[in-house]
N, C-alpha and C positions, 0 to 999 in steps of 0.2 A: 265504248260502249260493248266493241267485241270484243276487248281485252276481258272487260270485267267478267262477261258471259265464258272466256275461256280461262281465267282465276276460276270463277265457283267451279267449274266442270273437272280442274285441276285437284281441286280441294277435294269434293264429290272424289273421285280415283284414290286418292290419300286415305279417305277417312275410311272407305270400304274396303282395300286391300287387306289392312289385318282378320276382316270377317271372312275373309276368299283364305286366308291362308293360314289361318288358325284360328278357327272357330270356337274350340271347348277352351283354349287358354282367354278368350276373348270375353265369352261367358263367366269365367272366373273372375277374369278382371273386373267386370260388371259389377260383378256380387260385390265387393271388394269396395269398389268405390261408392256402390248404393248403401254402404255401411259405414262412410264416413262423416264426418260432420259439418253443417255446412259451413263451417267457415271454416273447415282443412280445403273443401272444394273451390268455396271462392277465392282462397290464396292463389291454389291453383290454376284458376281460373286467370286471376291478374295477372301472375307468371307468365303462362302462355300468351298472354292479350301483350304483355310488355313487348314480351321476347320478338312476337312475330312482326311489332311496329321497329323494334330495334333492329331487324332483319331487312324490314322495306327501306328504311332512313340509310341504311348503310349502303343496299343497292342502289337508291338513287342518287346518293351523294357523290 
């Protein structure tokens, strides 16, 4: 459980970093994402999930 909480904390740190480093760029990027088709967002999400799963699998193996 301690590892899970640690991982969630690390994800939050990495998620917040771009907003602190370049808030104006993040606003522009989020505006572009909001204009994308749902299908494109779904594919991007699947690719991100598959990449994360592959990374975890490689590290654990």
